[in-house]
PDB file of N, CA, C and O in Angstrom:
ATOM      1  N   MET A   1       0.839  -1.179   0.001  1.00  0.00           N
ATOM      2  CA  MET A   1       0.001   0.003   0.004  1.00  0.00           C
ATOM      3  C   MET A   1       0.881   1.237   0.000  1.00  0.00           C
ATOM      4  O   MET A   1       1.753   1.379   0.857  1.00  0.00           O
ATOM      5  N   ASP A   2       0.672   2.110  -0.932  1.00  0.00           N
ATOM      6  CA  ASP A   2       1.435   3.357  -1.025  1.00  0.00           C
ATOM      7  C   ASP A   2       0.857   4.368  -0.044  1.00  0.00           C
ATOM      8  O   ASP A   2      -0.295   4.780  -0.183  1.00  0.00           O
ATOM      9  N   THR A   3       1.659   4.773   0.958  1.00  0.00           N
ATOM     10  CA  THR A   3       1.181   5.696   1.979  1.00  0.00           C
ATOM     11  C   THR A   3       1.577   7.141   1.698  1.00  0.00           C
ATOM     12  O   THR A   3       1.339   8.013   2.533  1.00  0.00           O
ATOM     13  N   THR A   4       2.178   7.412   0.537  1.00  0.00           N
ATOM     14  CA  THR A   4       2.609   8.763   0.201  1.00  0.00           C
ATOM     15  C   THR A   4       1.468   9.780   0.262  1.00  0.00           C
ATOM     16  O   THR A   4       1.655  10.849   0.842  1.00  0.00           O
ATOM     17  N   PRO A   5       0.287   9.493  -0.316  1.00  0.00           N
ATOM     18  CA  PRO A   5      -0.801  10.481  -0.214  1.00  0.00           C
ATOM     19  C   PRO A   5      -1.191  10.800   1.230  1.00  0.00           C
ATOM     20  O   PRO A   5      -1.530  11.939   1.551  1.00  0.00           O
ATOM     21  N   LEU A   6      -1.141   9.799   2.088  1.00  0.00           N
ATOM     22  CA  LEU A   6      -1.484  10.010   3.487  1.00  0.00           C
ATOM     23  C   LEU A   6      -0.479  10.929   4.155  1.00  0.00           C
ATOM     24  O   LEU A   6      -0.855  11.815   4.922  1.00  0.00           O
ATOM     25  N   ARG A   7       0.798  10.721   3.865  1.00  0.00           N
ATOM     26  CA  ARG A   7       1.830  11.593   4.427  1.00  0.00           C
ATOM     27  C   ARG A   7       1.656  13.023   3.940  1.00  0.00           C
ATOM     28  O   ARG A   7       1.843  13.964   4.711  1.00  0.00           O
ATOM     29  N   HIS A   8       1.306  13.196   2.686  1.00  0.00           N
ATOM     30  CA  HIS A   8       1.087  14.534   2.156  1.00  0.00           C
ATOM     31  C   HIS A   8      -0.117  15.187   2.818  1.00  0.00           C
ATOM     32  O   HIS A   8      -0.125  16.400   3.029  1.00  0.00           O
ATOM     33  N   ALA A   9      -1.122  14.406   3.144  1.00  0.00           N
ATOM     34  CA  ALA A   9      -2.297  14.943   3.842  1.00  0.00           C
ATOM     35  C   ALA A   9      -1.899  15.455   5.227  1.00  0.00           C
ATOM     36  O   ALA A   9      -2.354  16.518   5.650  1.00  0.00           O
ATOM     37  N   TYR A  10      -1.055  14.705   5.930  1.00  0.00           N
ATOM     38  CA  TYR A  10      -0.576  15.172   7.243  1.00  0.00           C
ATOM     39  C   TYR A  10       0.176  16.476   7.085  1.00  0.00           C
ATOM     40  O   TYR A  10      -0.035  17.415   7.853  1.00  0.00           O
ATOM     41  N   ALA A  11       1.041  16.540   6.106  1.00  0.00           N
ATOM     42  CA  ALA A  11       1.852  17.740   5.890  1.00  0.00           C
ATOM     43  C   ALA A  11       0.979  18.941   5.553  1.00  0.00           C
ATOM     44  O   ALA A  11       1.327  20.073   5.890  1.00  0.00           O
ATOM     45  N   ALA A  12      -0.138  18.708   4.899  1.00  0.00           N
ATOM     46  CA  ALA A  12      -1.030  19.804   4.538  1.00  0.00           C
ATOM     47  C   ALA A  12      -1.753  20.359   5.765  1.00  0.00           C
ATOM     48  O   ALA A  12      -2.125  21.532   5.784  1.00  0.00           O
ATOM     49  N   VAL A  13      -1.952  19.538   6.773  1.00  0.00           N
ATOM     50  CA  VAL A  13      -2.711  19.944   7.948  1.00  0.00           C
ATOM     51  C   VAL A  13      -1.796  20.513   9.035  1.00  0.00           C
ATOM     52  O   VAL A  13      -2.154  21.482   9.706  1.00  0.00           O
ATOM     53  N   LEU A  14      -0.620  19.914   9.209  1.00  0.00           N
ATOM     54  CA  LEU A  14       0.298  20.332  10.268  1.00  0.00           C
ATOM     55  C   LEU A  14       1.470  21.096   9.684  1.00  0.00           C
ATOM     56  O   LEU A  14       1.956  20.781   8.598  1.00  0.00           O
ATOM     57  N   SER A  15       1.917  22.102  10.417  1.00  0.00           N
ATOM     58  CA  SER A  15       3.085  22.865   9.979  1.00  0.00           C
ATOM     59  C   SER A  15       4.353  22.055  10.256  1.00  0.00           C
ATOM     60  O   SER A  15       4.318  21.066  10.987  1.00  0.00           O
ATOM     61  N   GLU A  16       5.462  22.481   9.670  1.00  0.00           N
ATOM     62  CA  GLU A  16       6.744  21.805   9.931  1.00  0.00           C
ATOM     63  C   GLU A  16       7.071  21.835  11.422  1.00  0.00           C
ATOM     64  O   GLU A  16       7.573  20.854  11.972  1.00  0.00           O
ATOM     65  N   ALA A  17       6.785  22.961  12.072  1.00  0.00           N
ATOM     66  CA  ALA A  17       7.048  23.075  13.510  1.00  0.00           C
ATOM     67  C   ALA A  17       6.204  22.082  14.294  1.00  0.00           C
ATOM     68  O   ALA A  17       6.690  21.462  15.240  1.00  0.00           O
ATOM     69  N   GLU A  18       4.939  21.926  13.904  1.00  0.00           N
ATOM     70  CA  GLU A  18       4.062  20.961  14.582  1.00  0.00           C
ATOM     71  C   GLU A  18       4.545  19.537  14.344  1.00  0.00           C
ATOM     72  O   GLU A  18       4.570  18.732  15.276  1.00  0.00           O
ATOM     73  N   LEU A  19       4.923  19.217  13.127  1.00  0.00           N
ATOM     74  CA  LEU A  19       5.422  17.876  12.815  1.00  0.00           C
ATOM     75  C   LEU A  19       6.714  17.570  13.572  1.00  0.00           C
ATOM     76  O   LEU A  19       6.996  16.410  13.871  1.00  0.00           O
ATOM     77  N   ALA A  20       7.497  18.600  13.882  1.00  0.00           N
ATOM     78  CA  ALA A  20       8.769  18.420  14.590  1.00  0.00           C
ATOM     79  C   ALA A  20       8.585  18.364  16.105  1.00  0.00           C
ATOM     80  O   ALA A  20       9.535  18.051  16.824  1.00  0.00           O
ATOM     81  N   THR A  21       7.391  18.658  16.601  1.00  0.00           N
ATOM     82  CA  THR A  21       7.124  18.649  18.037  1.00  0.00           C
ATOM     83  C   THR A  21       7.294  17.239  18.587  1.00  0.00           C
ATOM     84  O   THR A  21       6.714  16.283  18.072  1.00  0.00           O
ATOM     85  N   THR A  22       8.103  17.125  19.646  1.00  0.00           N
ATOM     86  CA  THR A  22       8.288  15.805  20.266  1.00  0.00           C
ATOM     87  C   THR A  22       7.328  15.635  21.429  1.00  0.00           C
ATOM     88  O   THR A  22       7.019  16.580  22.155  1.00  0.00           O
ATOM     89  N   VAL A  23       6.874  14.423  21.580  1.00  0.00           N
ATOM     90  CA  VAL A  23       5.966  14.061  22.664  1.00  0.00           C
ATOM     91  C   VAL A  23       6.444  12.744  23.264  1.00  0.00           C
ATOM     92  O   VAL A  23       7.048  11.930  22.566  1.00  0.00           O
ATOM     93  N   PRO A  24       6.179  12.524  24.561  1.00  0.00           N
ATOM     94  CA  PRO A  24       6.559  11.231  25.159  1.00  0.00           C
ATOM     95  C   PRO A  24       5.702  10.114  24.562  1.00  0.00           C
ATOM     96  O   PRO A  24       4.488  10.263  24.415  1.00  0.00           O
ATOM     97  N   VAL A  25       6.338   9.007  24.223  1.00  0.00           N
ATOM     98  CA  VAL A  25       5.643   7.883  23.603  1.00  0.00           C
ATOM     99  C   VAL A  25       5.933   6.604  24.382  1.00  0.00           C
ATOM    100  O   VAL A  25       7.084   6.288  24.683  1.00  0.00           O
ATOM    101  N   LEU A  26       4.876   5.886  24.698  1.00  0.00           N
ATOM    102  CA  LEU A  26       4.977   4.561  25.296  1.00  0.00           C
ATOM    103  C   LEU A  26       4.097   3.650  24.467  1.00  0.00           C
ATOM    104  O   LEU A  26       2.871   3.746  24.532  1.00  0.00           O
ATOM    105  N   LEU A  27       4.707   2.760  23.683  1.00  0.00           N
ATOM    106  CA  LEU A  27       3.980   1.856  22.810  1.00  0.00           C
ATOM    107  C   LEU A  27       4.177   0.438  23.301  1.00  0.00           C
ATOM    108  O   LEU A  27       5.296  -0.075  23.338  1.00  0.00           O
ATOM    109  N   LEU A  28       3.077  -0.188  23.676  1.00  0.00           N
ATOM    110  CA  LEU A  28       3.104  -1.563  24.177  1.00  0.00           C
ATOM    111  C   LEU A  28       2.340  -2.464  23.222  1.00  0.00           C
ATOM    112  O   LEU A  28       1.333  -2.061  22.638  1.00  0.00           O
ATOM    113  N   SER A  29       2.828  -3.685  23.071  1.00  0.00           N
ATOM    114  CA  SER A  29       2.131  -4.684  22.268  1.00  0.00           C
ATOM    115  C   SER A  29       2.200  -6.013  22.994  1.00  0.00           C
ATOM    116  O   SER A  29       3.279  -6.562  23.216  1.00  0.00           O
ATOM    117  N   ASN A  30       1.041  -6.519  23.359  1.00  0.00           N
ATOM    118  CA  ASN A  30       0.954  -7.774  24.107  1.00  0.00           C
ATOM    119  C   ASN A  30       1.839  -7.764  25.337  1.00  0.00           C
ATOM    120  O   ASN A  30       2.480  -8.766  25.657  1.00  0.00           O
ATOM    121  N   GLY A  31       1.878  -6.622  26.035  1.00  0.00           N
ATOM    122  CA  GLY A  31       2.647  -6.499  27.259  1.00  0.00           C
ATOM    123  C   GLY A  31       4.114  -6.189  27.060  1.00  0.00           C
ATOM    124  O   GLY A  31       4.821  -5.939  28.037  1.00  0.00           O
ATOM    125  N   ALA A  32       4.597  -6.197  25.826  1.00  0.00           N
ATOM    126  CA  ALA A  32       6.001  -5.895  25.543  1.00  0.00           C
ATOM    127  C   ALA A  32       6.143  -4.433  25.141  1.00  0.00           C
ATOM    128  O   ALA A  32       5.362  -3.915  24.344  1.00  0.00           O
ATOM    129  N   CYS A  33       7.151  -3.781  25.705  1.00  0.00           N
ATOM    130  CA  CYS A  33       7.408  -2.389  25.378  1.00  0.00           C
ATOM    131  C   CYS A  33       8.155  -2.312  24.035  1.00  0.00           C
ATOM    132  O   CYS A  33       9.258  -2.840  23.894  1.00  0.00           O
ATOM    133  N   LEU A  34       7.541  -1.653  23.068  1.00  0.00           N
ATOM    134  CA  LEU A  34       8.163  -1.473  21.764  1.00  0.00           C
ATOM    135  C   LEU A  34       8.864  -0.131  21.652  1.00  0.00           C
ATOM    136  O   LEU A  34       9.912  -0.024  21.015  1.00  0.00           O
ATOM    137  N   VAL A  35       8.287   0.897  22.270  1.00  0.00           N
ATOM    138  CA  VAL A  35       8.861   2.245  22.244  1.00  0.00           C
ATOM    139  C   VAL A  35       8.612   2.893  23.594  1.00  0.00           C
ATOM    140  O   VAL A  35       7.497   2.848  24.115  1.00  0.00           O
ATOM    141  N   ASP A  36       9.638   3.491  24.153  1.00  0.00           N
ATOM    142  CA  ASP A  36       9.517   4.268  25.389  1.00  0.00           C
ATOM    143  C   ASP A  36      10.498   5.420  25.295  1.00  0.00           C
ATOM    144  O   ASP A  36      11.524   5.429  25.976  1.00  0.00           O
ATOM    145  N   GLN A  37      10.183   6.389  24.452  1.00  0.00           N
ATOM    146  CA  GLN A  37      11.070   7.531  24.234  1.00  0.00           C
ATOM    147  C   GLN A  37      10.298   8.632  23.525  1.00  0.00           C
ATOM    148  O   GLN A  37       9.277   8.367  22.891  1.00  0.00           O
ATOM    149  N   PRO A  38      10.774   9.852  23.627  1.00  0.00           N
ATOM    150  CA  PRO A  38      10.121  10.930  22.890  1.00  0.00           C
ATOM    151  C   PRO A  38      10.279  10.746  21.382  1.00  0.00           C
ATOM    152  O   PRO A  38      11.346  10.357  20.906  1.00  0.00           O
ATOM    153  N   LEU A  39       9.216  11.027  20.637  1.00  0.00           N
ATOM    154  CA  LEU A  39       9.238  10.983  19.178  1.00  0.00           C
ATOM    155  C   LEU A  39       8.541  12.231  18.645  1.00  0.00           C
ATOM    156  O   LEU A  39       7.687  12.809  19.317  1.00  0.00           O
ATOM    157  N   SER A  40       8.910  12.640  17.437  1.00  0.00           N
ATOM    158  CA  SER A  40       8.226  13.764  16.829  1.00  0.00           C
ATOM    159  C   SER A  40       6.875  13.290  16.294  1.00  0.00           C
ATOM    160  O   SER A  40       6.692  12.118  15.962  1.00  0.00           O
ATOM    161  N   LEU A  41       5.939  14.229  16.220  1.00  0.00           N
ATOM    162  CA  LEU A  41       4.630  13.891  15.662  1.00  0.00           C
ATOM    163  C   LEU A  41       4.772  13.377  14.235  1.00  0.00           C
ATOM    164  O   LEU A  41       4.052  12.464  13.831  1.00  0.00           O
ATOM    165  N   GLY A  42       5.692  13.956  13.470  1.00  0.00           N
ATOM    166  CA  GLY A  42       5.926  13.500  12.101  1.00  0.00           C
ATOM    167  C   GLY A  42       6.376  12.052  12.055  1.00  0.00           C
ATOM    168  O   GLY A  42       5.923  11.287  11.204  1.00  0.00           O
ATOM    169  N   ASP A  43       7.272  11.666  12.971  1.00  0.00           N
ATOM    170  CA  ASP A  43       7.734  10.273  13.017  1.00  0.00           C
ATOM    171  C   ASP A  43       6.604   9.320  13.414  1.00  0.00           C
ATOM    172  O   ASP A  43       6.492   8.219  12.876  1.00  0.00           O
ATOM    173  N   ILE A  44       5.775   9.754  14.353  1.00  0.00           N
ATOM    174  CA  ILE A  44       4.648   8.912  14.778  1.00  0.00           C
ATOM    175  C   ILE A  44       3.686   8.703  13.622  1.00  0.00           C
ATOM    176  O   ILE A  44       3.274   7.575  13.350  1.00  0.00           O
ATOM    177  N   LEU A  45       3.328   9.779  12.944  1.00  0.00           N
ATOM    178  CA  LEU A  45       2.391   9.665  11.825  1.00  0.00           C
ATOM    179  C   LEU A  45       2.974   8.854  10.671  1.00  0.00           C
ATOM    180  O   LEU A  45       2.271   8.056  10.051  1.00  0.00           O
ATOM    181  N   ALA A  46       4.253   9.058  10.384  1.00  0.00           N
ATOM    182  CA  ALA A  46       4.893   8.277   9.313  1.00  0.00           C
ATOM    183  C   ALA A  46       4.916   6.797   9.674  1.00  0.00           C
ATOM    184  O   ALA A  46       4.685   5.945   8.815  1.00  0.00           O
ATOM    185  N   GLY A  47       5.192   6.488  10.928  1.00  0.00           N
ATOM    186  CA  GLY A  47       5.203   5.093  11.372  1.00  0.00           C
ATOM    187  C   GLY A  47       3.840   4.452  11.240  1.00  0.00           C
ATOM    188  O   GLY A  47       3.720   3.308  10.803  1.00  0.00           O
ATOM    189  N   LEU A  48       2.804   5.199  11.622  1.00  0.00           N
ATOM    190  CA  LEU A  48       1.444   4.663  11.474  1.00  0.00           C
ATOM    191  C   LEU A  48       1.107   4.429  10.021  1.00  0.00           C
ATOM    192  O   LEU A  48       0.518   3.406   9.670  1.00  0.00           O
ATOM    193  N   ALA A  49       1.479   5.375   9.169  1.00  0.00           N
ATOM    194  CA  ALA A  49       1.180   5.254   7.744  1.00  0.00           C
ATOM    195  C   ALA A  49       1.947   4.120   7.104  1.00  0.00           C
ATOM    196  O   ALA A  49       1.418   3.423   6.238  1.00  0.00           O
ATOM    197  N   ASP A  50       3.191   3.925   7.517  1.00  0.00           N
ATOM    198  CA  ASP A  50       4.040   2.913   6.888  1.00  0.00           C
ATOM    199  C   ASP A  50       3.811   1.500   7.421  1.00  0.00           C
ATOM    200  O   ASP A  50       3.958   0.528   6.681  1.00  0.00           O
ATOM    201  N   VAL A  51       3.451   1.379   8.699  1.00  0.00           N
ATOM    202  CA  VAL A  51       3.371   0.059   9.330  1.00  0.00           C
ATOM    203  C   VAL A  51       1.929  -0.371   9.603  1.00  0.00           C
ATOM    204  O   VAL A  51       1.504  -1.452   9.195  1.00  0.00           O
ATOM    205  N   GLU A  52       1.198   0.473  10.286  1.00  0.00           N
ATOM    206  CA  GLU A  52      -0.142   0.060  10.743  1.00  0.00           C
ATOM    207  C   GLU A  52      -1.166  -0.016   9.616  1.00  0.00           C
ATOM    208  O   GLU A  52      -1.896  -1.002   9.518  1.00  0.00           O
ATOM    209  N   LEU A  53      -1.232   0.984   8.782  1.00  0.00           N
ATOM    210  CA  LEU A  53      -2.268   0.984   7.741  1.00  0.00           C
ATOM    211  C   LEU A  53      -2.134  -0.157   6.752  1.00  0.00           C
ATOM    212  O   LEU A  53      -3.141  -0.792   6.440  1.00  0.00           O
ATOM    213  N   PRO A  54      -0.932  -0.457   6.234  1.00  0.00           N
ATOM    214  CA  PRO A  54      -0.830  -1.612   5.333  1.00  0.00           C
ATOM    215  C   PRO A  54      -1.237  -2.934   6.010  1.00  0.00           C
ATOM    216  O   PRO A  54      -1.857  -3.799   5.393  1.00  0.00           O
ATOM    217  N   GLY A  55      -0.874  -3.063   7.285  1.00  0.00           N
ATOM    218  CA  GLY A  55      -1.244  -4.287   8.004  1.00  0.00           C
ATOM    219  C   GLY A  55      -2.740  -4.448   8.147  1.00  0.00           C
ATOM    220  O   GLY A  55      -3.279  -5.545   7.999  1.00  0.00           O
ATOM    221  N   HIS A  56      -3.412  -3.332   8.438  1.00  0.00           N
ATOM    222  CA  HIS A  56      -4.875  -3.387   8.567  1.00  0.00           C
ATOM    223  C   HIS A  56      -5.527  -3.564   7.204  1.00  0.00           C
ATOM    224  O   HIS A  56      -6.555  -4.234   7.097  1.00  0.00           O
ATOM    225  N   ALA A  57      -4.960  -2.986   6.179  1.00  0.00           N
ATOM    226  CA  ALA A  57      -5.506  -3.164   4.829  1.00  0.00           C
ATOM    227  C   ALA A  57      -5.465  -4.639   4.415  1.00  0.00           C
ATOM    228  O   ALA A  57      -6.375  -5.121   3.739  1.00  0.00           O
ATOM    229  N   LYS A  58      -4.413  -5.350   4.820  1.00  0.00           N
ATOM    230  CA  LYS A  58      -4.302  -6.782   4.504  1.00  0.00           C
ATOM    231  C   LYS A  58      -5.390  -7.580   5.221  1.00  0.00           C
ATOM    232  O   LYS A  58      -5.828  -8.621   4.731  1.00  0.00           O
ATOM    233  N   GLN A  59      -5.819  -7.093   6.374  1.00  0.00           N
ATOM    234  CA  GLN A  59      -6.869  -7.798   7.133  1.00  0.00           C
ATOM    235  C   GLN A  59      -8.220  -7.715   6.426  1.00  0.00           C
ATOM    236  O   GLN A  59      -9.086  -8.569   6.620  1.00  0.00           O
ATOM    237  N   LEU A  60      -8.388  -6.692   5.614  1.00  0.00           N
ATOM    238  CA  LEU A  60      -9.660  -6.527   4.905  1.00  0.00           C
ATOM    239  C   LEU A  60      -9.699  -7.462   3.761  1.00  0.00           C
ATOM    240  O   LEU A  60     -10.683  -7.494   3.023  1.00  0.00           O
TER     241      LEU A  60
END
């Protein structure tokens, strides 16, 4: 699944400064810690677009 249009949509809504804003992130999966560190909003959104959406699309 090509997530480029989704990334462009995020960029259209959020400014570069907003995308660069870091927030604390704690990502758990089945009790295992996958991420426990600050990440930028841009990195979070890109990760969701690149990893989560294609996986859910395959489920359909």
